[in-house]
MIVEXZA-710927 format. One record per residue: residue number from 1; x, y, z of N, C-alpha, C in turn. Coordinates in Angstrom, 3 decimals, m for minus. Each point is the difference from the previous one (the first is absolute). Layout:
N
+-----+----------+----------+----------+----------+----------+----------+----------+----------+----------+
|   n |      nxx |      nyy |      nzz |     caxx |     cayy |     cazz |      cxx |      cyy |      czz |
+-----+----------+----------+----------+----------+----------+----------+----------+----------+----------+
| NUM |        X |        Y |        Z |        X |        Y |        Z |        X |        Y |        Z |
...
+-----+----------+----------+----------+----------+----------+----------+----------+----------+----------+
% end
This chain:
141
+-----+----------+----------+----------+----------+----------+----------+----------+----------+----------+
|   n |      nxx |      nyy |      nzz |     caxx |     cayy |     cazz |      cxx |      cyy |      czz |
+-----+----------+----------+----------+----------+----------+----------+----------+----------+----------+
|   1 |  m34.090 |   10.414 |   64.911 |    1.370 |    1.020 |   m1.136 |    1.640 |   m1.349 |    0.654 |
|   2 |    0.794 |    0.191 |   m1.040 |    0.235 |   m0.940 |    0.302 |    1.984 |    0.995 |    0.762 |
|   3 |    0.587 |   m0.777 |   m0.375 |    0.946 |    1.326 |    0.708 |    1.157 |    0.042 |   m1.321 |
|   4 |    0.058 |   m1.542 |   m1.277 |    0.754 |    0.898 |   m0.922 |   m1.202 |    0.894 |   m1.340 |
|   5 |   m0.745 |    0.439 |    0.451 |   m0.859 |    0.618 |   m0.958 |    0.358 |    1.501 |    0.532 |
|   6 |    0.616 |    0.849 |    1.409 |   m0.139 |    1.119 |    0.056 |    1.428 |    0.173 |   m0.702 |
|   7 |   m0.129 |    1.404 |   m0.181 |    0.942 |    0.767 |   m0.863 |    0.727 |   m0.886 |   m1.294 |
|   8 |   m0.623 |   m1.249 |   m0.735 |    1.150 |   m0.894 |   m0.835 |   m0.356 |    1.041 |   m0.758 |
|   9 |    1.290 |   m0.592 |   m0.619 |    0.971 |    1.316 |   m0.724 |   m0.145 |   m0.663 |   m0.822 |
|  10 |   m0.137 |    0.115 |   m1.583 |    0.146 |   m0.975 |   m1.174 |    0.052 |    0.980 |   m0.888 |
|  11 |   m0.375 |   m0.832 |   m1.740 |   m0.568 |    0.767 |   m1.391 |   m1.609 |   m0.187 |    0.290 |
|  12 |   m0.243 |    0.456 |   m1.195 |   m1.238 |    0.223 |   m0.211 |   m0.315 |   m0.727 |   m1.095 |
|  13 |   m1.116 |   m0.263 |   m0.489 |   m0.231 |   m0.834 |   m1.598 |    0.372 |    1.180 |   m0.652 |
|  14 |    0.073 |    1.098 |   m0.186 |   m0.579 |    1.321 |   m1.132 |    1.832 |    0.295 |    0.242 |
|  15 |    0.755 |    0.085 |    1.043 |    1.218 |    0.205 |   m0.148 |    0.969 |   m1.601 |   m0.726 |
|  16 |   m0.609 |   m0.820 |    0.535 |    0.685 |   m1.190 |   m1.219 |   m0.179 |    0.002 |   m1.628 |
|  17 |   m1.182 |    0.710 |   m0.282 |   m0.226 |   m0.504 |   m0.876 |    0.383 |    1.042 |   m0.768 |
|  18 |    0.565 |    1.315 |    0.460 |    0.776 |    1.307 |   m0.845 |    1.156 |   m0.198 |    0.177 |
|  19 |    0.746 |   m1.194 |    0.685 |    1.002 |    0.515 |   m0.324 |    0.206 |   m1.468 |   m1.221 |
|  20 |   m0.758 |   m0.948 |   m0.211 |   m0.248 |   m1.334 |   m1.022 |   m0.062 |    1.389 |   m0.890 |
|  21 |   m0.774 |    0.631 |   m0.750 |   m0.383 |    0.591 |   m0.715 |    1.537 |    1.051 |   m0.355 |
|  22 |    0.384 |    0.406 |    1.182 |    1.163 |    1.082 |   m0.721 |    1.246 |   m1.153 |   m0.694 |
|  23 |    0.528 |   m1.313 |    0.803 |    0.846 |   m0.524 |   m0.608 |   m0.088 |   m0.438 |   m1.338 |
|  24 |   m1.446 |   m0.708 |    0.138 |   m0.806 |    0.125 |   m1.204 |    1.160 |    0.257 |   m1.579 |
|  25 |   m0.826 |    1.666 |    0.410 |    0.292 |    1.253 |   m0.779 |    1.524 |    0.254 |   m0.443 |
|  26 |    0.470 |   m0.329 |    0.899 |    1.593 |    0.466 |    0.542 |    0.397 |   m1.133 |   m1.110 |
|  27 |   m0.095 |   m1.623 |    0.180 |    0.555 |   m1.045 |   m0.956 |   m1.086 |    0.038 |   m1.303 |
|  28 |   m1.131 |    0.713 |   m0.271 |   m0.093 |    0.020 |   m1.481 |    0.779 |    1.319 |   m0.554 |
|  29 |    0.223 |    0.841 |    1.060 |    1.164 |    0.693 |   m1.128 |    1.636 |   m0.205 |   m0.109 |
|  30 |    0.353 |   m0.930 |    0.696 |    0.813 |   m0.442 |    0.256 |    0.993 |   m1.263 |   m1.431 |
|  31 |   m1.432 |   m0.725 |   m0.544 |    0.275 |   m1.905 |   m0.291 |    0.743 |    0.807 |   m1.474 |
|  32 |   m0.998 |    0.904 |   m0.441 |    0.517 |    0.457 |   m1.204 |    1.521 |    0.938 |   m0.410 |
|  33 |    0.703 |    0.940 |    1.152 |    1.118 |    0.215 |   m0.200 |    0.829 |   m1.546 |    0.213 |
|  34 |   m0.150 |   m0.346 |    0.889 |    0.327 |   m1.772 |    0.184 |    0.003 |   m0.808 |   m0.984 |
|  35 |   m0.469 |   m0.336 |   m1.157 |   m0.328 |   m0.366 |   m1.092 |    0.520 |    0.807 |   m0.578 |
|  36 |   m0.018 |    1.167 |   m0.396 |    0.908 |    0.501 |   m1.535 |    2.063 |   m0.159 |    0.487 |
|  37 |    0.128 |    0.253 |    1.625 |    1.393 |   m0.201 |    0.604 |   m0.004 |   m1.168 |   m0.657 |
|  38 |   m0.287 |   m1.178 |    0.542 |    0.311 |   m1.699 |   m0.830 |    0.264 |   m0.304 |   m1.158 |
|  39 |   m1.012 |    1.124 |   m0.643 |    0.417 |   m0.476 |   m1.711 |    1.369 |    1.104 |   m0.105 |
|  40 |    0.566 |    0.326 |    0.166 |    0.654 |    1.394 |   m0.169 |    1.512 |   m0.992 |    0.189 |
|  41 |   m0.920 |   m0.464 |    1.334 |    1.953 |   m1.047 |    0.473 |   m0.138 |   m1.015 |   m0.676 |
|  42 |   m0.939 |   m0.594 |   m0.365 |   m0.644 |   m0.990 |   m1.253 |    1.260 |   m0.244 |   m0.809 |
|  43 |   m0.106 |    1.257 |   m0.848 |    0.025 |    0.529 |   m1.084 |    2.093 |    0.531 |    0.650 |
|  44 |    0.395 |    0.763 |    0.378 |    1.083 |    0.087 |    0.616 |    0.918 |   m1.376 |    0.000 |
|  45 |   m0.572 |   m1.196 |    0.334 |    0.698 |   m1.395 |   m0.276 |    0.052 |   m0.254 |   m1.649 |
|  46 |   m1.145 |    0.191 |   m0.857 |    0.278 |   m0.003 |   m1.264 |    0.907 |    0.852 |   m1.218 |
|  47 |    0.396 |    1.121 |    0.751 |    0.824 |    1.273 |   m0.317 |    1.476 |   m0.742 |    0.641 |
|  48 |    0.166 |   m1.089 |    1.086 |    1.074 |    0.009 |   m0.001 |    0.853 |   m1.275 |   m0.570 |
|  49 |   m1.569 |   m1.319 |   m0.623 |    0.338 |   m1.307 |   m0.485 |    0.473 |    0.627 |   m1.065 |
|  50 |   m0.641 |    0.971 |   m1.055 |    0.331 |    0.593 |   m1.133 |    1.095 |    0.658 |   m0.254 |
|  51 |    0.974 |    0.533 |    1.448 |    1.291 |    0.052 |   m0.312 |    0.769 |   m0.394 |    0.030 |
|  52 |   m0.363 |   m1.727 |    0.576 |    0.559 |   m0.700 |    0.028 |    0.269 |   m0.328 |   m1.263 |
|  53 |   m1.078 |   m0.475 |   m0.575 |    0.176 |   m0.894 |   m1.258 |    0.648 |    1.551 |   m0.644 |
|  54 |    0.061 |    0.988 |   m0.504 |    0.853 |    0.992 |   m0.420 |    1.530 |   m0.012 |   m0.566 |
|  55 |    0.082 |   m0.453 |    2.010 |    1.608 |   m0.039 |   m0.063 |    0.185 |   m1.044 |   m0.210 |
|  56 |   m0.774 |   m1.340 |   m0.229 |    1.065 |   m1.437 |   m0.550 |   m0.774 |   m0.297 |   m0.957 |
|  57 |   m0.796 |    0.882 |   m0.844 |    0.235 |    0.568 |   m1.600 |    1.013 |    0.362 |   m1.162 |
|  58 |    0.964 |    1.347 |    1.502 |    0.849 |    0.317 |    0.108 |    1.269 |   m0.831 |   m0.228 |
|  59 |    0.379 |   m1.018 |    1.109 |    0.710 |   m0.741 |    0.227 |    0.045 |   m0.722 |   m1.876 |
|  60 |   m1.529 |   m0.737 |    0.107 |    0.092 |   m0.954 |   m0.568 |    0.823 |    0.399 |   m1.863 |
|  61 |    0.031 |    1.409 |   m0.019 |    0.455 |    1.103 |   m1.217 |    1.218 |   m0.073 |    0.102 |
|  62 |    0.463 |    0.050 |    1.076 |    1.526 |    0.047 |    0.092 |    0.333 |   m1.261 |   m0.338 |
|  63 |   m0.679 |   m1.117 |    0.251 |    0.288 |   m0.915 |   m0.701 |    0.356 |   m0.755 |   m1.600 |
|  64 |   m1.685 |    0.686 |   m0.100 |    0.339 |   m1.167 |   m1.664 |   m0.279 |    1.653 |   m1.194 |
|  65 |   m0.278 |    0.424 |    0.743 |   m0.143 |    1.613 |   m0.687 |   m0.811 |    0.012 |   m0.485 |
|  66 |   m1.435 |    0.146 |    0.449 |   m1.521 |    0.050 |   m0.270 |   m0.769 |   m0.300 |    0.981 |
|  67 |   m1.286 |    0.368 |    0.342 |   m0.532 |   m0.250 |    1.544 |   m1.122 |   m0.883 |   m1.244 |
|  68 |   m0.943 |   m1.001 |    1.495 |   m0.529 |   m1.270 |   m0.475 |   m1.299 |    0.305 |    1.111 |
|  69 |   m0.704 |   m0.772 |   m1.180 |   m1.437 |    0.042 |    1.243 |    0.250 |   m1.015 |    0.239 |
|  70 |    0.511 |   m1.538 |    0.196 |   m0.036 |   m0.649 |    1.064 |   m0.081 |   m0.616 |    1.165 |
|  71 |   m1.116 |   m0.009 |    0.627 |    0.453 |   m0.067 |    1.437 |    0.708 |   m0.895 |    0.573 |
|  72 |    0.599 |   m1.257 |   m0.532 |    1.564 |   m0.535 |    0.246 |    1.130 |    0.624 |   m0.093 |
|  73 |    0.002 |    0.965 |   m0.709 |    1.360 |    0.756 |   m0.406 |    0.488 |    0.395 |    0.793 |
|  74 |   m0.840 |    0.903 |    0.593 |    0.028 |    0.771 |    1.446 |   m0.534 |   m0.425 |    0.829 |
|  75 |    1.754 |    0.224 |    1.169 |    0.135 |   m0.188 |    1.477 |   m1.184 |   m0.007 |    1.529 |
|  76 |   m0.600 |    1.024 |   m0.348 |   m1.007 |    0.173 |    0.532 |   m1.629 |   m0.912 |   m0.546 |
|  77 |   m0.364 |   m0.242 |    0.830 |   m1.079 |   m0.558 |    0.793 |   m1.703 |    0.927 |   m0.429 |
|  78 |   m0.738 |   m0.780 |   m0.569 |   m0.916 |    1.488 |   m0.088 |   m1.681 |   m0.990 |   m0.111 |
|  79 |   m1.331 |    0.890 |    0.019 |   m1.045 |   m1.079 |   m0.590 |   m0.757 |   m0.050 |   m1.782 |
|  80 |    0.769 |   m0.443 |   m0.560 |   m0.793 |    0.515 |   m0.750 |   m1.526 |   m1.434 |   m0.978 |
|  81 |   m0.851 |    0.351 |    1.219 |   m0.679 |   m1.220 |   m0.604 |   m1.629 |    0.946 |    1.365 |
|  82 |   m0.991 |    0.045 |   m0.747 |   m1.112 |    0.963 |    0.127 |   m0.325 |   m1.029 |    0.873 |
|  83 |   m0.265 |   m1.018 |    0.521 |   m0.282 |   m1.257 |    0.635 |    0.370 |    0.340 |    1.320 |
|  84 |    1.386 |    1.210 |    0.205 |    0.389 |   m1.036 |    1.602 |   m0.542 |    0.753 |    0.920 |
|  85 |    0.358 |    0.040 |    1.397 |   m0.713 |    0.344 |    0.498 |    0.469 |    1.321 |    0.939 |
|  86 |    1.419 |    0.549 |   m0.330 |    0.513 |    1.581 |   m0.225 |   m0.779 |    1.165 |   m0.005 |
|  87 |    0.093 |    0.829 |    0.288 |   m0.778 |    2.061 |   m0.710 |    0.647 |   m0.137 |   m1.187 |
|  88 |    0.925 |   m0.270 |   m0.729 |    0.322 |    0.289 |   m1.711 |    0.375 |   m1.208 |   m0.902 |
|  89 |   m0.587 |    0.002 |   m0.856 |    1.715 |   m1.100 |   m0.702 |   m0.244 |    1.198 |   m1.198 |
|  90 |    1.716 |    0.060 |   m1.131 |    0.660 |    0.156 |   m0.095 |    0.591 |   m0.085 |   m1.819 |
|  91 |   m0.079 |    0.864 |   m1.123 |    0.428 |   m0.571 |   m0.895 |    1.528 |    0.552 |   m0.692 |
|  92 |    0.163 |   m0.706 |   m0.851 |    1.792 |    1.153 |   m0.603 |   m0.516 |   m0.385 |   m1.658 |
|  93 |    0.242 |    1.209 |   m0.403 |    0.062 |    0.269 |   m1.797 |    1.331 |    0.982 |    0.113 |
|  94 |    0.499 |   m1.101 |   m1.363 |    0.795 |    0.866 |   m0.380 |    0.341 |    0.834 |   m1.667 |
|  95 |    0.057 |    1.203 |   m0.321 |    0.419 |    0.034 |   m0.875 |    0.858 |   m0.820 |   m1.170 |
|  96 |   m0.668 |    0.374 |   m1.154 |    1.455 |   m0.437 |   m1.255 |    0.734 |   m0.004 |   m0.093 |
|  97 |    0.958 |   m1.139 |    0.067 |    1.416 |   m0.326 |    0.959 |    1.203 |    0.169 |    0.613 |
|  98 |   m1.646 |    0.503 |    1.760 |    0.515 |   m0.207 |    0.975 |    0.145 |    1.160 |   m0.021 |
|  99 |   m0.578 |    1.218 |   m0.177 |    1.181 |    1.116 |    0.340 |   m1.131 |    0.459 |    1.092 |
| 100 |   m0.773 |   m0.440 |    0.111 |   m0.618 |    0.289 |    1.273 |   m1.323 |   m0.489 |    1.010 |
| 101 |   m0.590 |    0.204 |    1.596 |   m0.553 |   m0.667 |    0.235 |   m0.774 |    0.158 |    0.504 |
| 102 |   m1.642 |   m0.164 |    0.204 |   m0.379 |    0.732 |    0.251 |   m0.991 |   m1.680 |    1.190 |
| 103 |    0.039 |    1.117 |    1.498 |   m1.104 |   m1.065 |    0.861 |   m1.366 |    0.308 |    0.469 |
| 104 |   m0.170 |   m0.636 |    0.019 |   m1.913 |    0.097 |    0.657 |   m0.048 |   m1.167 |    1.180 |
| 105 |   m0.844 |    0.983 |    0.448 |    0.004 |   m0.663 |    1.759 |   m2.993 |    0.794 |   m0.295 |
| 106 |    0.204 |   m1.553 |    0.296 |   m1.243 |    0.322 |   m0.533 |   m0.651 |   m0.660 |    1.954 |
| 107 |   m0.694 |    1.019 |    0.390 |   m1.047 |   m0.809 |    1.044 |   m0.741 |   m0.959 |   m0.296 |
| 108 |    0.150 |   m1.734 |    0.563 |   m0.373 |   m0.180 |    0.430 |   m1.745 |   m0.192 |    0.578 |
| 109 |   m0.725 |   m1.291 |   m0.488 |   m1.247 |    0.659 |    0.687 |   m0.681 |   m0.987 |    1.640 |
| 110 |    2.028 |   m0.710 |   m0.285 |   m0.856 |   m1.179 |    1.540 |   m0.451 |    0.674 |    0.576 |
| 111 |    0.851 |    0.756 |    0.931 |   m0.363 |    1.142 |    0.605 |   m1.442 |    1.884 |   m0.270 |
| 112 |   m0.405 |   m0.350 |    1.141 |   m1.122 |    1.210 |    0.029 |    1.058 |    1.293 |   m0.310 |
| 113 |    0.196 |    1.004 |   m1.416 |    0.034 |    1.367 |    0.038 |   m1.398 |    0.177 |   m1.140 |
| 114 |    0.098 |    1.349 |    0.285 |    0.008 |    1.052 |   m1.237 |    0.313 |    0.250 |   m1.166 |
| 115 |    1.084 |   m0.662 |    0.359 |    1.272 |    0.008 |   m1.360 |    0.395 |   m0.949 |   m0.590 |
| 116 |   m1.545 |   m1.241 |    0.048 |    0.355 |   m1.299 |   m0.481 |    0.341 |   m0.108 |   m1.730 |
| 117 |    1.043 |   m0.455 |   m0.501 |    0.337 |    0.414 |   m1.246 |    0.508 |    1.109 |   m0.478 |
| 118 |   m0.317 |    1.042 |    0.898 |    1.944 |    0.654 |   m0.856 |    0.739 |   m0.241 |    0.298 |
| 119 |    0.686 |    1.219 |   m0.784 |    1.767 |   m0.245 |   m0.540 |    0.707 |    1.139 |    0.509 |
| 120 |    1.573 |   m0.327 |    0.028 |    0.904 |    1.197 |    0.062 |    0.795 |   m0.696 |   m0.711 |
| 121 |    0.526 |    1.020 |   m0.429 |    1.249 |   m0.482 |   m1.162 |    1.366 |    0.687 |    0.075 |
| 122 |    1.234 |   m0.249 |   m0.246 |    0.712 |    0.312 |   m0.350 |    0.507 |   m0.429 |   m1.267 |
| 123 |    0.997 |    1.043 |   m0.504 |    0.207 |   m0.092 |   m1.838 |    2.141 |    0.677 |    0.498 |
| 124 |    0.601 |   m1.153 |   m0.498 |    0.500 |    0.267 |    0.285 |    1.520 |    0.372 |   m1.271 |
| 125 |    1.056 |    0.654 |   m0.004 |    0.115 |   m0.064 |   m1.888 |    1.467 |    0.739 |    0.287 |
| 126 |    1.553 |   m0.401 |    0.840 |    0.931 |    0.884 |    0.141 |    0.275 |    0.784 |   m0.774 |
| 127 |   m0.041 |    0.638 |   m0.899 |   m0.272 |    1.427 |   m0.035 |   m0.706 |    1.140 |    0.545 |
| 128 |   m1.682 |   m0.477 |    0.766 |   m0.716 |    1.043 |    0.133 |   m0.442 |   m0.623 |    1.965 |
| 129 |    0.988 |   m1.135 |   m0.210 |   m0.254 |   m0.240 |    1.515 |   m2.002 |   m0.607 |    0.162 |
| 130 |    0.142 |    0.064 |    1.495 |   m1.761 |   m0.796 |    0.806 |   m0.794 |    1.114 |   m0.846 |
| 131 |   m1.365 |   m0.516 |   m0.499 |   m1.245 |    1.096 |   m0.133 |   m0.648 |   m1.457 |    0.793 |
| 132 |   m0.518 |    0.754 |    1.220 |   m1.142 |   m0.162 |    0.638 |   m1.784 |    0.346 |   m0.709 |
| 133 |   m0.745 |   m1.600 |   m0.254 |   m1.668 |    0.878 |    0.320 |   m0.699 |   m0.942 |    0.245 |
| 134 |   m1.436 |    0.300 |   m0.201 |   m1.392 |   m0.819 |    0.421 |   m0.767 |    0.845 |    1.119 |
| 135 |   m1.098 |   m0.905 |   m0.203 |   m1.444 |    0.089 |    0.224 |   m0.071 |   m0.265 |    1.588 |
| 136 |    1.059 |   m0.492 |    0.588 |   m0.391 |   m0.775 |    1.755 |    0.037 |    1.213 |    0.589 |
| 137 |   m0.433 |   m0.105 |    1.721 |    0.815 |    1.493 |    0.382 |    1.243 |   m0.125 |    0.609 |
| 138 |    0.468 |   m0.913 |   m0.250 |    1.501 |    0.301 |    0.849 |    0.925 |    0.689 |   m1.580 |
| 139 |   m0.799 |    0.138 |   m0.733 |    0.990 |   m0.309 |   m1.360 |    1.416 |    1.744 |    0.181 |
| 140 |    0.635 |    0.015 |    0.033 |    1.407 |    1.133 |    0.205 |   m0.567 |    0.690 |   m0.956 |
| 141 |   m0.084 |    1.377 |    0.668 |   m0.232 |    1.279 |   m0.849 |    0.857 |    0.523 |   m0.366 |
+-----+----------+----------+----------+----------+----------+----------+----------+----------+----------+
% end
């Protein structure tokens, strides 16, 4: 008998299989939580960009007297086309006479997400302030 086999210590195939199964179960439980957390973090990016757009709109209104819906008029850079590789694209619409501004962020389909095509919107009127809404999981409550 080989001297290396006497009292050999190690793991059996059953023990290794059990460890692999436990790690697989833990990964299956953690993955949905991770993707939900990552999507909320991407929504925070959209909220930050929308806030910057609103601030730029306020600065534009101070200079001209009303809001704009033209990206070139604002001192902020954001993606306004759906065919970009970012997570969001943004749109701006204004009320009659530039008295209010509505900013939308639409989730792109370039990155995999269960929220593709869903939006977060922010409507700003000086008299009432900000109102947020939308059907994305990261929409402010």
